FIMI-492715 format. One line per field, with one value per atom (N, C-alpha, C): residue number from 1; atom name; y, x, z. Coordinates in pm, 1 decimal. Each point is the difference from the previous one (the first is absolute). Example, Ala and Ser with C-alpha at 12.3 -4.5 7.8 and 13.67 -1.06 7.14 Angstrom:
BEGIN
lonu 1, 1, 1, 2, 2, 2 .
drenkol N, CA, C, N, CA, C .
v -569.0, 119.0, 120.0, 105.0, 119.0, 109.0 .
u 1319.0, -89.0, 90.0, -35.0, 82.0, -77.0 .
w 780.0, 0.0, 0.0, -72.0, 6.0, 73.0 .
// end
This chain:
BEGIN
lonu 1, 1, 1, 2, 2, 2, 3, 3, 3, 4, 4, 4, 5, 5, 5, 6, 6, 6, 7, 7, 7, 8, 8, 8, 9, 9, 9, 10, 10, 10, 11, 11, 11, 12, 12, 12, 13, 13, 13, 14, 14, 14, 15, 15, 15, 16, 16, 16, 17, 17, 17, 18, 18, 18, 19, 19, 19, 20, 20, 20, 21, 21, 21, 22, 22, 22, 23, 23, 23, 24, 24, 24, 25, 25, 25, 26, 26, 26, 27, 27, 27, 28, 28, 28, 29, 29, 29, 30, 30, 30, 31, 31, 31, 32, 32, 32, 33, 33, 33, 34, 34, 34, 35, 35, 35, 36, 36, 36, 37, 37, 37, 38, 38, 38, 39, 39, 39, 40, 40, 40, 41, 41, 41, 42, 42, 42, 43, 43, 43, 44, 44, 44, 45, 45, 45, 46, 46, 46, 47, 47, 47, 48, 48, 48, 49, 49, 49, 50, 50, 50, 51, 51, 51, 52, 52, 52, 53, 53, 53, 54, 54, 54, 55, 55, 55, 56, 56, 56, 57, 57, 57, 58, 58, 58, 59, 59, 59, 60, 60, 60, 61, 61, 61, 62, 62, 62, 63, 63, 63, 64, 64, 64, 65, 65, 65, 66, 66, 66, 67, 67, 67, 68, 68, 68, 69, 69, 69, 70, 70, 70, 71, 71, 71, 72, 72, 72, 73, 73, 73, 74, 74, 74, 75, 75, 75, 76, 76, 76, 77, 77, 77, 78, 78, 78, 79, 79, 79, 80, 80, 80, 81, 81, 81, 82, 82, 82, 83, 83, 83, 84, 84, 84, 85, 85, 85, 86, 86, 86, 87, 87, 87, 88, 88, 88, 89, 89, 89, 90, 90, 90, 91, 91, 91, 92, 92, 92, 93, 93, 93, 94, 94, 94, 95, 95, 95, 96, 96, 96, 97, 97, 97, 98, 98, 98, 99, 99, 99, 100, 100, 100, 101, 101, 101, 102, 102, 102, 103, 103, 103, 104, 104, 104, 105, 105, 105, 106, 106, 106, 107, 107, 107, 108, 108, 108, 109, 109, 109, 110, 110, 110, 111, 111, 111, 112, 112, 112, 113, 113, 113, 114, 114, 114, 115, 115, 115, 116, 116, 116, 117, 117, 117, 118, 118, 118, 119, 119, 119, 120, 120, 120, 121, 121, 121, 122, 122, 122, 123, 123, 123, 124, 124, 124, 125, 125, 125, 126, 126, 126, 127, 127, 127, 128, 128, 128, 129, 129, 129, 130, 130, 130, 131, 131, 131, 132, 132, 132, 133, 133, 133, 134, 134, 134, 135, 135, 135, 136, 136, 136, 137, 137, 137, 138, 138, 138, 139, 139, 139, 140, 140, 140, 141, 141, 141, 142, 142, 142, 143, 143, 143, 144, 144, 144, 145, 145, 145, 146, 146, 146, 147, 147, 147, 148, 148, 148, 149, 149, 149, 150, 150, 150, 151, 151, 151, 152, 152, 152, 153, 153, 153, 154, 154, 154, 155, 155, 155, 156, 156, 156, 157, 157, 157, 158, 158, 158, 159, 159, 159, 160, 160, 160, 161, 161, 161, 162, 162, 162, 163, 163, 163, 164, 164, 164, 165, 165, 165, 166, 166, 166, 167, 167, 167, 168, 168, 168, 169, 169, 169, 170, 170, 170, 171, 171, 171, 172, 172, 172, 173, 173, 173, 174, 174, 174, 175, 175, 175, 176, 176, 176, 177, 177, 177, 178, 178, 178, 179, 179, 179, 180, 180, 180 .
drenkol N, CA, C, N, CA, C, N, CA, C, N, CA, C, N, CA, C, N, CA, C, N, CA, C, N, CA, C, N, CA, C, N, CA, C, N, CA, C, N, CA, C, N, CA, C, N, CA, C, N, CA, C, N, CA, C, N, CA, C, N, CA, C, N, CA, C, N, CA, C, N, CA, C, N, CA, C, N, CA, C, N, CA, C, N, CA, C, N, CA, C, N, CA, C, N, CA, C, N, CA, C, N, CA, C, N, CA, C, N, CA, C, N, CA, C, N, CA, C, N, CA, C, N, CA, C, N, CA, C, N, CA, C, N, CA, C, N, CA, C, N, CA, C, N, CA, C, N, CA, C, N, CA, C, N, CA, C, N, CA, C, N, CA, C, N, CA, C, N, CA, C, N, CA, C, N, CA, C, N, CA, C, N, CA, C, N, CA, C, N, CA, C, N, CA, C, N, CA, C, N, CA, C, N, CA, C, N, CA, C, N, CA, C, N, CA, C, N, CA, C, N, CA, C, N, CA, C, N, CA, C, N, CA, C, N, CA, C, N, CA, C, N, CA, C, N, CA, C, N, CA, C, N, CA, C, N, CA, C, N, CA, C, N, CA, C, N, CA, C, N, CA, C, N, CA, C, N, CA, C, N, CA, C, N, CA, C, N, CA, C, N, CA, C, N, CA, C, N, CA, C, N, CA, C, N, CA, C, N, CA, C, N, CA, C, N, CA, C, N, CA, C, N, CA, C, N, CA, C, N, CA, C, N, CA, C, N, CA, C, N, CA, C, N, CA, C, N, CA, C, N, CA, C, N, CA, C, N, CA, C, N, CA, C, N, CA, C, N, CA, C, N, CA, C, N, CA, C, N, CA, C, N, CA, C, N, CA, C, N, CA, C, N, CA, C, N, CA, C, N, CA, C, N, CA, C, N, CA, C, N, CA, C, N, CA, C, N, CA, C, N, CA, C, N, CA, C, N, CA, C, N, CA, C, N, CA, C, N, CA, C, N, CA, C, N, CA, C, N, CA, C, N, CA, C, N, CA, C, N, CA, C, N, CA, C, N, CA, C, N, CA, C, N, CA, C, N, CA, C, N, CA, C, N, CA, C, N, CA, C, N, CA, C, N, CA, C, N, CA, C, N, CA, C, N, CA, C, N, CA, C, N, CA, C, N, CA, C, N, CA, C, N, CA, C, N, CA, C, N, CA, C, N, CA, C, N, CA, C, N, CA, C, N, CA, C, N, CA, C, N, CA, C, N, CA, C, N, CA, C, N, CA, C, N, CA, C, N, CA, C, N, CA, C, N, CA, C, N, CA, C, N, CA, C, N, CA, C, N, CA, C, N, CA, C, N, CA, C, N, CA, C, N, CA, C, N, CA, C, N, CA, C, N, CA, C, N, CA, C, N, CA, C, N, CA, C, N, CA, C .
v 2963.7, 90.2, 29.6, 123.1, 43.0, -4.7, -47.2, -3.7, 129.3, 37.5, 119.7, 123.3, 111.4, 125.2, 67.3, 54.9, 75.4, 105.0, 90.0, 112.4, -22.3, 46.2, -3.0, 141.2, 30.5, 129.2, -26.2, 94.3, -13.9, 21.1, -85.3, 10.8, 126.6, 24.0, 114.7, 132.6, 3.7, 124.7, 36.9, -97.3, 31.3, 47.9, -60.0, 43.7, 139.3, 24.9, 130.5, 109.3, -32.0, 97.6, 38.1, -98.6, 28.6, 87.1, -32.2, 76.6, 145.4, 21.3, 136.4, 83.8, -54.7, 76.4, 24.1, -99.4, 21.4, 101.4, -7.2, 94.1, 143.3, 27.7, 138.2, 55.4, -79.8, 49.0, 25.0, -84.3, 21.5, 126.5, 24.0, 121.7, 124.3, -3.6, 115.6, 21.1, -109.9, 12.4, 50.1, -46.1, 46.0, 146.5, 40.3, 140.3, 89.5, -46.9, 77.4, 6.4, -101.8, -0.3, 101.4, 39.2, 101.3, 137.8, 19.4, 128.8, 16.8, -106.0, 7.7, 81.3, 107.0, 88.9, -34.9, -60.0, -34.9, -142.8, -78.3, -133.3, -32.6, -93.8, -32.4, -50.9, -65.5, -56.9, 89.4, 84.6, 86.4, -60.8, 87.5, -42.9, -85.8, 35.7, -73.6, -145.6, -20.7, -135.8, -76.2, 67.0, -64.3, -46.8, 82.7, -37.7, -113.7, 4.3, -108.5, -131.2, 6.3, -120.6, -48.8, 92.3, -36.8, -67.9, 46.8, -63.9, -142.8, -19.5, -135.7, -88.2, 54.9, -76.3, -31.1, 92.1, -22.9, -122.8, -6.5, -112.5, -130.1, 2.3, -121.4, -47.9, 92.5, -38.2, -52.5, 60.8, -45.7, -140.9, -25.2, -133.8, -102.6, 36.3, -93.1, -31.8, 101.2, -24.7, -84.2, 16.2, -78.5, -145.2, -21.4, -134.4, -84.6, 62.3, -76.9, -68.3, -130.3, -85.5, 8.9, 27.1, 17.1, -127.6, -111.4, -124.9, -70.0, 51.1, -69.2, 8.5, 106.4, 11.1, -109.1, -24.7, -105.4, -138.2, -26.1, -130.1, -18.7, 104.9, -11.0, -6.3, 66.5, -6.8, -139.2, -64.9, -135.2, -98.5, 24.2, -87.8, 46.9, 103.2, 56.7, -87.9, 7.1, -73.3, 98.4, -52.8, 84.0, 44.4, 123.5, 52.3, -59.3, -23.2, -55.7, 104.9, -44.5, 93.3, 79.8, -44.3, 66.5, 111.7, 33.6, 103.8, 138.7, 97.0, 140.2, 64.8, 64.8, 66.5, 144.4, 36.4, 132.8, 105.1, 112.2, 111.7, 54.8, 51.9, 54.3, 114.2, 90.4, 113.4, -44.0, -95.4, -50.2, -68.6, -75.8, -67.2, 100.9, 102.0, 102.3, 77.8, 35.4, 75.1, -83.3, -127.8, -88.0, -13.3, -11.2, -10.6, 123.9, 117.8, 125.3, 11.1, -36.8, 9.9, -88.9, -116.9, -90.6, 48.5, 81.1, 41.7, 150.4, 72.2, 145.6, 52.6, -62.2, 48.4, -32.6, -112.9, -33.5, 96.0, 32.4, 96.0, 137.9, 41.5, 130.0, 2.6, -106.5, -6.1, 1.8, -74.6, -2.3, 137.5, 66.9, 134.1, 98.0, -4.8, 91.8, -26.1, -126.3, -32.3, 48.6, -21.5, 43.3, 152.3, 69.0, 146.0, 51.9, -64.1, 42.6, -26.9, -101.0, -30.3, 106.9, 87.8, 108.6, 98.3, 0.0, 87.5, -44.8, -129.6, -52.8, -19.4, -60.3, -30.5, 39.9, 122.0, 50.0, -89.9, -25.6, -74.1, -151.2, -49.6, -140.5, -93.0, 30.1, -86.8, -4.7, 113.8, 4.1, -74.2, 12.9, -71.0, -150.0, -39.8, -142.5, -56.1, 73.4, -42.8, -3.2, 101.5, 4.9, -113.3, -35.9, -111.4, -131.9, -19.2, -121.3, -4.2, 114.4, 6.2, -29.0, 51.4, -25.8, -147.7, -62.3, -143.1, -84.6, 38.0, -73.4, 20.7, 119.6, 22.0, -88.7, -13.0, -89.4, -144.4, -34.3, -135.0, -23.9, 103.2, -16.9, -23.5, 60.7, -26.1, -145.4, -54.1, -141.1, -88.9, 38.9, -74.5, 4.3, 113.6, 11.7, -95.6, -8.1, -94.8, -143.6, -30.7, -134.0, -34.3, 94.3, -24.9, -16.1, 80.0, -13.7, -130.7, -43.9, -125.8, -120.8, 7.0, -109.4, 15.5, 115.0, 32.6, -15.7, 44.5, -8.2, 108.1, 46.5, 99.4, -68.9, 53.6, -57.5, 67.7, -79.9, 47.9, -71.4, 61.8, -59.3, 40.7, -82.9, 34.1, 102.6, 108.4, 103.4, -44.2, -92.3, -44.3, -137.3, -60.9, -135.8, -10.8, -114.7, -29.5, 71.4, 89.9, 70.4, -91.5, -118.8, -92.1, -72.2, 1.8, -71.7, 91.3, 15.6, 82.6, -74.1, 78.0, -55.7, 77.0, -64.9, 57.1, 21.5, 104.7, 21.7, 32.5, 12.7, 38.8, 141.1, 34.4, 129.6, 115.9, -26.6, 105.9, 19.3, -75.8, 11.0, 126.0, 56.4, 115.7, 129.0, 107.1, 132.1, 53.4, -82.7, 43.2, -79.7, 68.1, -63.2, -80.3, -82.5, -67.8, 101.4, -24.6, 93.9, 89.4, -5.2, 73.9, 137.7, 44.9, 131.8, 2.2, 119.1, 16.3, -61.4, -76.1, -63.3, 107.2, 4.9, 99.0, -57.7, 81.6, -47.0, 45.4 .
u -1938.7, 44.7, 147.9, 37.4, 137.4, 74.2, 120.9, 80.9, 79.5, 30.7, 78.2, -87.7, 66.1, -72.1, -31.5, -118.6, -41.3, -100.5, -32.8, -86.9, -139.6, -99.6, -138.3, -57.4, -85.7, -70.1, -148.9, -72.8, -145.3, -64.6, -92.4, -74.2, -85.4, -68.7, -90.2, 75.3, 122.4, 77.0, 36.1, 34.4, 33.6, -123.4, -114.3, -123.8, -37.5, 18.8, -34.0, 93.3, 127.9, 93.7, -41.0, -39.4, -46.7, -125.0, -91.9, -123.8, 27.9, 87.2, 30.7, 60.8, 99.1, 66.9, -90.5, -76.5, -89.9, -108.9, -51.7, -104.3, 51.3, 111.3, 46.2, 51.2, 69.5, 44.0, -120.4, -102.3, -122.0, -73.2, -6.8, -66.6, 74.5, 132.0, 79.0, -17.7, 3.1, -18.3, -140.9, -100.5, -136.8, -15.7, 62.3, -7.1, 67.0, 111.2, 65.3, -88.9, -80.5, -90.2, -111.9, -34.4, -105.0, 47.2, 130.7, 54.4, 1.3, -26.8, -0.8, -121.5, 25.9, -109.7, -56.8, 80.7, -49.6, 42.4, -95.0, 27.5, -106.3, 25.9, -99.2, -132.4, 4.2, -122.2, -66.4, 75.3, -55.2, 17.8, 3.8, 25.6, -113.3, -122.3, -114.3, -1.3, 20.9, 3.6, 119.0, 113.1, 117.6, -22.8, -64.1, -27.4, -101.4, -101.5, -99.8, 63.6, 82.4, 70.4, 95.7, 64.7, 90.4, -73.3, -119.7, -78.9, -37.1, -36.7, -31.4, 124.6, 113.0, 125.3, 43.0, -25.5, 32.2, -74.3, -129.2, -81.6, 44.1, 23.2, 41.7, 135.6, 94.3, 132.5, -4.1, -81.2, -9.9, -57.3, -105.9, -61.2, 95.3, 66.9, 94.0, 117.0, 57.4, 114.4, -41.8, -123.2, -48.4, -26.3, -57.1, -43.4, 107.4, 89.6, 100.4, 93.8, 11.4, 82.4, -39.4, -123.9, -46.0, -1.0, -32.3, -8.3, 133.0, 105.5, 128.3, 55.3, -30.3, 50.8, -58.6, -127.8, -64.2, 53.9, 17.7, 54.2, 143.2, 79.7, 139.6, 11.2, -89.8, 1.5, -37.3, -91.0, -40.0, 115.8, 85.7, 113.6, 129.4, -5.9, 121.8, 52.0, 130.7, 63.2, 42.5, 28.6, 47.2, 142.5, 30.9, 135.0, 91.7, 123.2, 98.4, 41.9, 61.3, 45.3, 121.7, 66.2, 122.6, -24.3, -124.8, -26.9, 11.7, 30.8, 1.0, -123.4, -79.0, -120.2, 34.3, -14.3, 38.9, -97.2, 56.3, -76.3, -96.0, -111.8, -102.3, 52.4, 73.1, 54.3, 103.4, 81.8, 102.7, -66.2, -104.4, -72.4, -60.7, -64.3, -62.2, 105.4, 108.7, 106.7, 62.7, 20.8, 56.1, -95.1, -129.8, -98.1, 4.9, 8.1, 3.0, 129.1, 111.2, 127.9, 2.6, -58.6, -1.3, -92.0, -97.6, -100.8, -5.1, 101.8, -6.8, -12.1, 66.7, -7.5, -135.5, -56.3, -133.6, -104.0, 14.7, -91.9, 13.4, 124.0, 21.6, -60.5, 20.4, -56.0, -152.7, -59.5, -145.6, -53.3, 69.6, -42.0, 8.5, 109.7, 15.7, -104.1, -30.8, -103.4, -136.3, -29.6, -129.0, -11.6, 106.7, -3.9, -3.2, 73.7, 1.5, -130.8, -72.7, -127.5, -104.9, 28.8, -94.1, -12.1, 96.5, -10.5, -113.7, -28.7, -107.6, -129.5, 12.3, -116.5, 33.2, -31.4, 41.2, -43.5, 89.3, -21.8, -14.5, -26.8, -34.4, 116.2, 119.9, 114.3, 32.6, -7.0, 26.1, -105.7, -125.1, -107.2, 8.2, 50.6, 22.9, 104.7, 111.0, 103.8, -52.5, -72.9, -55.4, -98.9, -75.0, -93.7, 72.4, 111.0, 79.1, 53.6, 43.3, 46.6, -110.9, -119.5, -113.5, -38.2, 4.2, -30.0, 102.6, 126.0, 104.0, -14.2, -41.1, -21.4, -113.5, -106.3, -110.0, 47.9, 95.6, 56.4, 79.4, 63.8, 70.4, -99.6, -118.3, -103.4, -45.4, -10.5, -34.5, 110.8, 124.9, 112.1, -4.1, -37.9, -8.8, -104.7, -115.7, -102.8, 48.8, 72.8, 53.4, 101.0, 88.2, 100.3, -64.8, -100.3, -68.8, -76.9, -60.4, -75.0, 91.3, 120.6, 97.5, 82.1, -11.9, 78.2, 149.5, 40.5, 139.8, 26.8, 123.5, 40.3, 66.0, -23.8, 55.5, 132.1, 101.7, 132.8, 46.2, 91.8, 56.3, 146.5, 79.0, 141.3, 10.1, 73.2, 7.1, 78.9, 90.4, 83.0, -39.1, -100.5, -35.3, -132.6, -60.8, -126.4, -113.5, -73.6, -109.8, -116.7, -3.1, -109.1, 22.9, 122.6, 33.3, -19.8, -123.9, -30.4, 35.9, 33.3, 27.9, -79.6, -27.2, -83.8, 78.8, -35.5, 50.6, -119.9, 24.8, -106.3, -47.5, -113.1, -63.5, 79.1, 84.4, 75.1, 139.6, 37.1, 135.1, 12.8, 119.1, 27.7, -55.0, 19.0, -41.7, -123.1, -63.5, -118.7, -121.6, -110.2, -126.7, -55.6, -100.8, -64.1, -48.9, 30.1, -33.4, 116.9, 109.5, 120.0, 12.9, -97.2, 6.5, 91.2, 20.4, 86.1, -68.3, 76.0, -54.4, -17.7, -118.2, -29.2, 38.7, 60.4, 47.0, -92.8 .
w 73.7, 104.2, -21.1, 14.4, -20.3, 132.6, -2.5, 121.9, 12.6, 123.4, 24.6, 15.5, 24.9, 22.0, -133.5, -9.1, -117.6, 44.8, -91.3, 32.3, -56.8, 72.5, -45.6, 4.0, -96.7, -2.6, 4.5, 56.3, 10.7, -135.0, -34.7, -124.8, 2.0, 109.3, 9.3, -7.0, 48.9, -2.7, -143.0, -82.9, -138.9, -76.6, 25.0, -66.1, 49.1, 127.8, 57.0, -52.5, -19.7, -56.1, -141.8, -78.9, -135.8, 3.8, 90.1, 10.4, 35.6, 94.1, 45.6, -112.3, -67.1, -105.0, -119.3, -41.7, -113.3, 34.6, 121.6, 41.6, -5.2, 69.7, 10.9, -132.9, -78.5, -131.4, -90.2, 11.3, -77.7, 40.7, 130.0, 48.1, -48.0, 5.1, -46.4, -149.6, -77.1, -145.5, -33.8, 73.9, -25.3, 38.2, 109.6, 40.7, -103.3, -56.0, -105.8, -123.7, -23.1, -114.3, 11.1, 120.5, 14.8, -44.1, -8.2, -41.2, -152.1, -74.0, -145.5, -43.7, -71.7, -39.6, -136.2, -86.8, -132.2, -32.4, -42.0, -51.7, -104.1, -88.6, -104.1, 56.5, 114.4, 55.7, 103.9, 63.3, 103.6, 138.9, 98.3, 137.1, 55.8, -29.0, 53.8, -47.7, -127.0, -54.5, 57.1, 16.2, 57.1, 142.4, 79.2, 139.2, 6.5, -84.2, -1.9, -45.5, -102.4, -45.4, 107.4, 69.3, 108.5, 114.0, 31.4, 105.9, -38.2, -126.8, -46.5, 3.7, -43.1, 3.0, 142.9, 91.8, 141.4, 51.1, -26.9, 47.7, -64.4, -130.6, -70.8, 51.2, 18.0, 47.6, 143.1, 84.4, 138.9, 7.5, -74.8, -0.3, -59.5, -108.6, -63.4, 91.6, 64.7, 89.9, 119.7, 43.8, 113.5, -39.2, -117.7, -38.6, -67.8, -75.0, -74.0, 98.4, -15.4, 85.1, 146.6, 26.2, 137.1, 81.2, -61.3, 73.4, 22.1, -62.6, 13.4, 141.9, 71.3, 136.4, 89.1, -13.7, 78.7, -34.8, -129.1, -42.2, 48.4, -11.7, 43.6, 152.0, 69.0, 146.7, 46.9, -71.0, 38.0, -17.2, -98.6, -23.9, 63.3, 82.3, 58.7, 113.4, 18.8, 109.4, 108.2, 116.7, 110.0, -26.9, 32.5, -17.5, 106.0, -38.0, 92.9, 102.9, 105.1, 103.5, -44.2, -105.9, -43.5, -100.6, -30.0, -99.2, 61.8, -86.3, 39.4, -59.9, 82.4, -46.0, -32.2, -126.6, -43.2, 53.7, 40.8, 52.6, -105.9, 44.6, -88.6, -86.9, 59.0, -75.4, -102.1, 36.4, -91.9, -119.5, 26.6, -108.5, -95.7, 52.5, -84.8, -77.2, 65.1, -66.9, -111.4, 23.5, -102.1, -118.1, 29.3, -108.0, -88.1, 61.6, -76.5, -79.9, 57.5, -71.4, -123.4, 9.2, -114.9, -111.3, 33.7, -98.2, -21.2, 40.9, -6.9, -141.8, -97.0, -137.4, -61.3, 36.0, -48.2, 57.5, 127.8, 62.1, -63.3, -27.1, -63.4, -139.5, -76.4, -135.3, 3.9, 91.5, 11.3, 39.3, 91.2, 41.1, -116.5, -75.1, -112.5, -108.4, -24.8, -98.6, 48.4, 128.4, 54.7, -2.8, 36.3, -1.9, -143.2, -90.0, -140.0, -71.9, 43.5, -65.4, 27.9, 93.4, 30.1, -115.1, -91.8, -116.0, -91.0, -1.9, -83.0, 79.1, 117.5, 83.2, 143.6, 41.2, 131.0, 115.4, 91.9, 124.5, -17.4, -118.1, -18.0, 35.3, -45.2, 28.8, 148.5, 64.2, 143.7, 79.0, -41.2, 70.0, -24.0, -115.3, -26.1, 95.5, 17.0, 94.2, 143.3, 37.4, 136.1, 22.6, -100.8, 11.2, 21.2, -70.4, 21.7, 142.6, 51.2, 138.3, 99.4, -26.2, 90.0, -1.7, -116.0, -9.0, 73.1, -11.1, 73.4, 150.4, 42.5, 142.7, 49.7, -78.9, 38.0, 5.9, -85.9, 1.8, 129.3, 52.7, 128.6, 113.3, -10.3, 101.1, -7.9, -121.5, -16.5, 58.4, -22.7, 57.9, 152.4, 56.6, 145.8, 54.8, -65.8, 43.9, -11.6, -107.3, -19.2, 108.6, 31.9, 103.6, 137.3, 28.7, 128.8, 9.1, -110.6, 4.2, 16.7, -57.1, 15.3, 127.7, 64.9, 118.4, -27.4, -117.6, -41.9, -104.7, -5.6, -98.0, -119.0, -121.0, -122.0, -34.7, -24.6, -33.9, -126.4, -71.0, -121.8, -8.8, -64.7, -20.7, -112.1, 19.8, -103.5, -123.2, 15.1, -112.2, -52.1, 59.5, -36.9, -70.5, 10.9, -65.4, 72.1, -68.2, 67.3, 35.1, -57.2, 31.3, 132.2, 50.2, 123.6, 120.7, 41.8, 115.6, 127.6, 101.8, 131.0, 103.2, 110.6, 104.7, 127.6, 70.6, 135.2, 87.6, 127.1, 92.2, -27.4, 52.9, -26.2, 60.5, 99.3, 66.3, -58.8, -102.0, -56.5, -84.8, -1.3, -83.3, 58.4, -76.7, 48.1, -73.1, -82.3, -73.7, 45.7, 8.6, 39.0, -117.4, 22.7, -113.1, -103.0, -126.2, -106.2, -37.7, 73.4, -34.8, 59.9, 75.0, 62.2, 121.3, 51.9, 117.0, 122.5, 74.8, 121.6, 106.0, 58.7, 104.1, 135.0, 79.5, 130.4, 108.6 .
// end
C-alpha cells in the first residue's frame, strides 16, 4: 500500500476509450475504402475479407487477456481515503493523447490498405473496437458482481488494482457515463 495522496483511473474507462477510437477510425477508414473504384482484388472481395477480419478481430480483442480482470479483481485491495479518483473525461483524453500517433498511423495504414483490399483494414480496426467494447460489458458485469469498481494507478503497476464502492467516481460500471 502506498502512503500519501495519489491518483487512480478506472480500468473500464481506458478500455472503453480504446474501443471508441478504434471503432470510429475503423468505420471511417472502411467507408473511405468503399470509394475505391479499382483495386487488384476488387471491392466485393475486399468487403468479404473485411467482414471476416472484423469477426476475427472482435473475437480476438474480446478473448485475449480476458480472464486477467477477474484474477486481478480477486487480488485487489481497497483504495485508501487519500486517493484522487480521476474524472472519466480526463482519463479518456489522457489515453488518447498518449496514443495519438499510434492511432493516426493505424488509421493511415487501414485507409491506405484500401488500395489493395478495399474496406478490409478499416473493418479490422472496427472489429478490434467492437471486441474491446464487448470487453467493457464483461468488466461491467464483473464490477457489479463484486459490488466494487476497479481502479489502477496510471503511473504505477497495472497489476495492482484497487477497489472502491460502486458509487465512486463519475463513471458507471463498464466505464460509461453515469445516468442521473
